[in-house]
C-alpha positions as CSV (number, residue, x, y, z in Angstrom):
1,M,0.0,0.3,-0.2
2,R,1.3,3.4,-0.9
3,V,2.5,5.7,2.1
4,P,-0.2,8.4,1.1
5,V,-3.1,5.6,0.9
6,R,-1.9,4.1,4.2
7,R,-1.8,7.4,6.0
8,A,-5.2,8.1,5.1
9,A,-6.6,4.8,6.0
10,V,-4.8,5.1,9.6
11,L,-6.5,8.6,9.9
12,T,-10.0,7.2,8.9
13,A,-9.6,4.5,11.4
14,A,-8.6,7.0,13.9
15,V,-11.8,9.0,13.2
16,V,-14.0,5.9,13.2
17,A,-12.5,5.2,16.8
18,L,-13.1,8.5,17.9
19,L,-16.7,8.7,17.1
20,L,-17.2,5.2,18.8
21,A,-15.3,6.6,21.6
22,V,-18.2,9.7,22.0
23,L,-20.9,7.0,21.5
24,L,-19.1,5.1,24.6
25,S,-18.9,8.3,26.4
26,L,-22.6,9.5,25.9
27,A,-24.0,5.9,26.7
28,V,-21.8,4.8,29.6
29,G,-21.8,6.0,33.1
30,A,-24.1,5.2,36.4
31,R,-26.9,5.0,34.3
32,A,-25.9,3.0,31.0
33,I,-28.1,4.0,28.1
34,A,-28.8,2.5,25.0
35,P,-26.8,3.6,21.8
36,S,-30.1,3.6,19.9
37,A,-31.6,6.0,22.9
38,V,-28.4,8.4,22.6
39,L,-29.0,9.0,19.1
40,D,-32.4,9.3,19.2
41,A,-31.9,12.1,22.2
42,L,-29.4,13.7,20.1
43,L,-31.3,13.8,16.8
44,H,-35.1,13.8,17.7
45,G,-35.0,15.6,21.2
46,G,-37.1,13.9,23.8
47,H,-37.6,15.0,27.2
48,S,-36.9,11.8,29.2
49,D,-35.0,11.3,32.2
50,S,-32.2,9.7,29.9
51,A,-32.4,12.4,27.4
52,E,-31.8,15.1,29.8
53,V,-28.9,13.2,31.2
54,I,-27.4,13.0,28.0
55,R,-28.1,16.5,26.8
56,E,-27.3,18.7,30.0
57,M,-24.6,16.2,31.5
58,R,-22.9,13.8,29.3
59,V,-22.8,16.0,26.0
60,P,-20.7,19.0,27.7
61,R,-18.5,16.4,29.4
62,T,-18.0,14.8,26.1
63,V,-17.4,17.7,24.0
64,I,-14.7,19.2,26.6
65,G,-13.3,15.8,26.5
66,V,-12.7,16.1,22.8
67,L,-11.5,19.5,23.1
68,V,-9.3,18.9,25.8
69,G,-7.6,15.7,24.5
70,A,-7.0,17.5,21.0
71,S,-5.3,20.1,22.4
72,L,-2.9,18.4,24.9
73,A,-2.1,15.9,22.3
74,L,-1.2,18.8,19.6
75,A,0.5,20.7,22.5
76,G,2.8,17.7,23.2
77,T,3.7,16.8,19.6
78,V,4.9,20.5,18.9
79,L,6.8,20.7,22.2
80,Q,8.7,17.4,21.2
81,G,9.4,18.7,17.7
82,V,10.2,22.4,19.1
83,T,12.9,20.8,21.9
84,R,13.7,17.8,20.0
85,N,13.0,15.9,23.1
86,P,11.2,12.6,23.1
87,I,10.2,12.9,26.3
88,A,8.6,16.5,26.3
89,D,5.1,17.2,27.1
90,P,3.1,20.1,28.1
91,G,4.7,19.8,31.5
92,I,8.4,20.6,30.3
93,L,7.9,24.4,30.0
94,G,6.2,24.7,33.3
95,I,3.0,25.3,31.6
96,S,1.0,23.0,33.8
97,Q,2.5,24.0,36.7
98,G,2.0,27.8,36.0
99,A,-1.8,27.2,35.5
100,S,-1.6,25.1,39.1
101,V,-0.3,28.2,40.6
102,G,-3.0,30.3,39.0
103,V,-5.7,28.2,40.3
104,V,-4.3,28.1,43.6
105,L,-4.2,32.1,44.0
106,A,-7.8,32.3,42.6
107,I,-8.9,29.8,45.4
108,A,-6.5,31.4,48.1
109,Y,-6.7,34.7,47.6
110,A,-9.4,35.8,45.1
111,G,-12.3,33.9,46.3
112,V,-12.8,32.0,43.3
113,H,-15.0,28.9,43.8
114,T,-16.1,27.9,40.4
115,L,-14.7,25.6,37.6
116,T,-15.6,28.4,35.2
117,G,-14.0,31.0,37.6
118,Y,-10.7,29.0,37.2
119,V,-10.5,28.6,33.7
120,W,-9.2,32.6,33.3
121,W,-6.9,32.0,36.3
122,A,-5.5,28.8,35.0
123,F,-4.9,30.1,31.4
124,V,-2.9,33.1,32.5
125,G,-0.8,31.5,35.2
126,A,0.1,29.0,32.2
127,G,1.0,32.0,29.5
128,I,3.1,33.8,32.3
129,A,5.2,30.4,33.1
130,S,5.9,29.7,29.5
131,V,6.9,33.4,29.0
132,A,9.1,33.2,31.7
133,V,10.9,29.9,30.9
134,Y,11.3,31.3,27.0
135,A,13.0,34.3,28.4
136,I,15.2,32.5,30.7
137,A,16.1,30.0,27.7
138,A,16.9,32.8,25.3
139,G,19.1,34.7,27.2
140,G,22.9,34.2,26.7
141,R,25.1,32.7,24.2
142,G,23.1,30.3,21.3
143,G,19.8,31.5,22.2
144,A,16.6,29.2,23.4
145,T,18.1,25.8,22.4
146,P,16.5,22.8,23.3
147,V,18.6,21.9,26.2
148,K,18.3,25.4,27.4
149,L,14.2,25.2,27.3
150,A,14.3,21.9,29.2
151,L,16.6,23.1,31.6
152,G,14.8,26.3,32.1
153,G,11.6,24.5,32.3
154,A,12.7,22.2,34.8
155,A,13.8,25.0,37.0
156,V,10.7,26.9,36.6
157,N,8.3,24.1,37.2
158,A,10.4,23.1,40.6
159,L,9.7,27.2,41.4
160,L,6.2,26.8,40.8
161,V,5.8,23.5,42.9
162,S,7.1,25.2,45.9
163,V,5.1,28.1,45.5
164,T,2.0,26.2,45.0
165,T,3.1,23.6,48.1
166,G,3.7,26.7,50.1
167,I,0.3,28.6,49.7
168,L,-1.4,25.3,50.3
169,T,0.5,24.9,53.5
170,T,-0.7,28.2,54.7
171,K,-4.4,28.2,53.2
172,A,-4.9,24.9,54.4
173,S,-8.8,25.8,53.5
174,A,-7.8,25.6,49.9
175,L,-6.2,22.0,49.9
176,D,-9.6,20.3,49.2
177,E,-10.8,22.4,46.7
178,F,-7.4,22.4,44.6
179,R,-7.0,18.9,45.3
180,F,-10.3,18.1,43.2
181,W,-9.2,20.3,40.3
182,Q,-5.3,19.2,40.4
183,V,-6.1,15.3,39.6
184,G,-7.5,16.1,36.5
185,S,-11.2,15.1,35.4
186,L,-14.0,16.0,33.1
187,A,-16.8,15.7,36.0
188,G,-19.0,18.7,36.9
189,R,-18.0,20.6,33.7
190,D,-20.9,22.2,31.8
191,S,-21.1,24.0,28.6
192,E,-20.2,27.3,29.9
193,I,-16.6,26.1,30.0
194,V,-16.6,25.0,26.1
195,G,-17.7,28.4,25.3
196,Q,-14.8,29.6,27.4
197,I,-11.7,27.7,25.8
198,W,-13.0,27.2,22.3
199,P,-11.5,30.5,20.7
200,F,-8.2,29.7,22.3
201,L,-8.2,26.1,21.2
202,V,-8.8,27.5,17.5
203,V,-5.9,29.8,17.8
204,G,-3.8,27.4,19.1
205,L,-4.5,24.7,16.4
206,V,-3.8,27.7,13.7
207,L,-0.2,28.3,15.3
208,V,0.7,24.7,15.3
209,L,0.0,23.7,12.0
210,V,1.6,26.8,10.4
211,V,4.9,25.4,11.9
212,A,4.4,21.7,10.6
213,R,6.8,22.0,7.7
214,G,9.4,23.7,10.3
215,L,8.9,21.2,12.7
216,D,9.9,18.6,9.9
217,A,12.9,20.6,9.2
218,L,13.9,21.1,12.4
219,A,14.0,17.2,13.3
220,L,16.8,17.1,10.9
221,G,19.0,19.6,12.7
222,E,19.3,23.3,13.4
223,D,21.8,23.8,10.5
224,V,19.8,21.7,7.9
225,A,16.6,23.4,8.8
226,K,18.3,26.7,8.2
227,G,19.6,25.8,5.0
228,L,16.0,24.4,4.1
229,G,15.2,28.1,4.3
230,Q,13.4,27.9,7.6
231,N,13.5,30.6,10.1
232,V,14.3,28.2,13.3
233,A,13.9,31.3,16.0
234,A,10.2,31.7,14.3
235,V,9.6,28.3,14.2
236,R,10.3,27.7,18.0
237,I,8.1,31.0,19.1
238,V,5.0,30.3,17.0
239,G,5.0,26.7,17.8
240,G,6.0,27.1,21.4
241,L,3.1,30.0,21.6
242,G,0.7,27.5,20.0
243,A,1.2,24.8,22.5
244,T,0.8,27.4,25.5
245,V,-2.3,28.5,24.1
246,L,-3.5,24.7,23.5
247,T,-2.0,23.3,27.0
248,G,-3.3,26.6,28.9
249,A,-6.8,26.3,27.8
250,G,-7.0,22.6,28.2
251,V,-5.5,22.4,31.7
252,A,-7.4,25.4,32.4
253,A,-10.8,23.3,31.5
254,A,-10.0,19.8,33.0
255,G,-7.0,20.0,35.3
256,P,-3.6,18.9,34.4
257,I,-4.3,15.7,32.8
258,A,-1.0,13.8,32.6
259,F,0.3,11.6,29.8
260,I,-1.9,12.1,26.9
261,G,0.9,14.9,25.9
262,L,3.7,12.7,26.0
263,A,2.4,9.0,24.9
264,V,0.2,10.4,22.0
265,P,2.5,11.9,19.7
266,H,4.8,8.7,20.1
267,I,2.0,6.6,19.1
268,A,1.0,8.9,16.4
269,R,4.3,8.8,14.8
270,A,4.7,4.9,14.9
271,L,1.1,4.8,13.0
272,I,1.7,7.4,10.8
273,G,5.5,8.4,10.0
274,S,7.1,11.4,11.2
275,D,5.6,13.9,8.6
276,H,4.1,16.9,10.9
277,R,1.4,17.6,8.4
278,W,0.1,14.0,9.2
279,V,1.2,13.6,12.9
280,L,-0.9,16.7,13.7
281,P,-3.9,16.0,12.8
282,L,-3.8,11.9,13.7
283,A,-2.6,13.3,17.3
284,A,-5.7,15.9,17.4
285,V,-8.0,12.6,16.9
286,L,-6.0,10.2,19.0
287,G,-5.9,12.4,22.1
288,P,-9.6,12.6,22.6
289,V,-9.8,8.8,22.1
290,M,-7.5,8.3,24.8
291,L,-9.4,10.8,27.1
292,L,-12.8,9.7,26.7
293,V,-11.9,6.0,26.8
294,S,-10.0,6.8,30.3
295,D,-13.3,8.8,31.6
296,T,-15.4,6.0,30.5
297,V,-13.5,3.3,32.1
298,G,-13.2,5.6,34.9
299,R,-16.9,5.7,35.5
300,I,-17.6,2.3,35.8
301,V,-14.4,0.3,37.2
302,F,-15.8,1.3,40.9
303,P,-19.3,2.2,40.9
304,P,-21.1,4.3,42.3
305,S,-18.0,6.2,42.6
306,E,-15.6,7.7,39.6
307,V,-11.9,7.3,39.2
308,P,-10.8,10.5,37.5
309,A,-9.7,11.2,33.8
310,G,-6.2,12.2,35.0
311,V,-5.6,9.0,37.0
312,M,-7.1,6.2,34.2
313,T,-5.0,8.2,31.4
314,A,-1.9,7.2,33.0
315,L,-3.2,3.7,33.7
316,I,-4.6,3.0,30.2
317,G,-1.9,4.8,28.3
318,V,1.5,3.6,29.8
319,P,0.8,0.1,28.4
320,F,0.7,1.6,25.3
321,L,4.1,3.2,25.4
322,V,5.9,0.7,26.8
323,T,4.8,-1.7,23.9
324,L,6.0,0.8,21.7
325,V,9.4,1.4,23.4
326,R,9.8,-2.5,23.6
327,R,9.5,-2.7,20.0
328,K,11.6,0.3,19.1
329,A,8.6,2.0,17.7
330,V,9.0,5.2,19.2
331,A,10.5,8.2,17.2
332,A,12.2,11.2,18.4
């Protein structure tokens, strides 16, 4: 099978998997609802209890899962390309921890106690953290090299962890509320959050797609990328900005859900190759699949309680990545 045909087939299969994951997310939960009833509620209305549960609770939760999964997967893909670091994820630049500091400040000092209120604080915190990391890495000889970005991100991340811990130890009343957000979950999210984050996700998507060719060139090395006419600094700035916007919006909406930004890019490359014009769309589809499946499984493993999606993504995702590593299919 020719490469373009194979890639198109893989992407089509991923889209089908996403549709099935969406259907499962709408149908499975504390109250199981038949897929036919789900489709009837969505397409033909209805005022039964099941239809109200689907429209008022599960549809917003599922839509947020799709948006957050896509944003984290895209951000991880771009960060791995920009930093040329195969273990990079949205936490490498301190973005997720910056969002955490924003939420802690909102709870402890600003009197914000709603998920929709957290979104803006988390987004601003993520943006400030990423700007700080880039400013640190850009100073000195050589500019913002991959090693300097990784080291700067590690330093800022450690500082922000200390700030978060310090605030929580002095404001114990904020601990329980923050812990609910910090674990990463799609539960309790409503359609208002969708309206708050989708514009940022569109902007971030445009930015990362713009640098797709630049990421391919950068993978060959900086000198080769420059020889191919790429502005390496511009690729890193635009790609980093896109990843920051995507991560900030995703983390703000659902908390710092781990592993998607790390594992999905490797899975996408193993399935479709290293061309970012294909890797980015596939990651944008596989990210929601992983998050929605994790969230759905988390609802049913210990009924009537739920295991947060942030916990399940690691439990489900780790075997995939381990398998890829053992088969030497993980590409930098």
